[in-house]
C-alpha positions as CSV (number, residue, x, y, z in Angstrom):
1,X,13.2,2.3,-8.6
2,X,10.8,4.6,-6.7
3,X,7.9,3.4,-8.8
4,X,8.7,-0.2,-7.8
5,X,9.0,0.8,-4.1
6,X,5.6,2.6,-4.2
7,X,4.0,-0.4,-6.1
8,X,5.4,-2.7,-3.4
9,X,4.2,-0.6,-0.5
10,X,0.7,-0.3,-2.0
11,X,0.3,-4.1,-1.4
12,X,-0.1,-3.4,2.3
13,X,-3.1,-1.8,3.9
14,X,-1.3,0.4,6.4
15,X,-2.9,3.7,7.4
16,X,0.2,5.2,8.9
17,X,2.8,7.2,6.8
18,X,5.9,5.7,5.2
19,X,9.2,7.5,5.0
20,X,11.2,7.0,1.8
21,X,14.7,8.5,1.5
22,X,17.6,8.5,-0.8
23,X,21.2,7.6,-0.2
24,X,22.3,11.1,0.7
25,X,20.1,11.3,3.8
26,X,19.7,7.6,4.7
27,X,22.8,7.3,6.9
28,X,21.8,10.3,9.0
29,X,18.2,9.1,9.4
30,X,19.4,5.6,10.3
31,X,21.5,7.1,13.1
32,X,19.0,9.6,14.3
33,X,16.0,7.2,14.3
34,X,18.0,4.1,15.5
35,X,17.1,2.1,12.3
36,X,18.8,-1.3,12.3
37,X,17.0,-2.9,9.4
38,X,14.4,-2.6,6.7
39,X,11.5,-2.5,7.0
40,X,11.7,-0.6,10.2
41,X,8.9,0.9,12.4
42,X,9.8,4.2,14.1
43,X,7.3,5.7,16.5
44,X,7.8,9.3,17.4
45,X,6.0,10.6,20.5
46,X,4.4,13.9,21.1
47,X,7.7,15.5,22.1
48,X,9.3,14.3,18.9
49,X,11.4,11.7,20.7
50,X,11.9,8.2,19.2
51,X,9.6,6.1,21.4
52,X,10.2,2.9,19.5
53,X,12.4,1.8,16.7
54,X,12.6,-1.8,15.6
55,X,12.0,-4.4,12.9
56,X,8.8,-6.4,13.0
57,X,9.6,-9.4,10.9
58,X,6.4,-11.3,11.2
59,X,2.9,-11.9,9.7
60,X,1.3,-8.7,8.3
61,X,-1.5,-8.7,10.9
62,X,0.9,-9.2,13.8
63,X,3.0,-6.4,12.5
64,X,0.0,-4.1,12.4
65,X,-1.1,-5.0,15.9
66,X,2.5,-4.5,17.2
67,X,2.7,-1.2,15.4
68,X,-0.5,0.1,16.8
69,X,0.4,-1.0,20.3
70,X,3.7,1.0,20.1
71,X,1.8,4.0,18.7
72,X,-0.7,3.9,21.5
73,X,2.1,3.7,24.1
74,X,3.7,6.8,22.5
75,X,0.4,8.7,22.6
76,X,0.0,7.9,26.3
77,X,3.3,9.7,27.2
């Protein structure tokens, strides 16, 4: 299963990190990071607060633009 996930994620040219988890920690992470769906973008600001958490179900390029916009907003804080 993890090999398939890594193979799938390699299709995308993202240069920000992915977080993979197992069932034993996923519920806690979903709660702490306000994850409501998969895939989910979580942006954590300099103070380690969740600045943004949401699902960008859209074209790959729009997703990347939206992700970078949220990251830039978090860096400005």
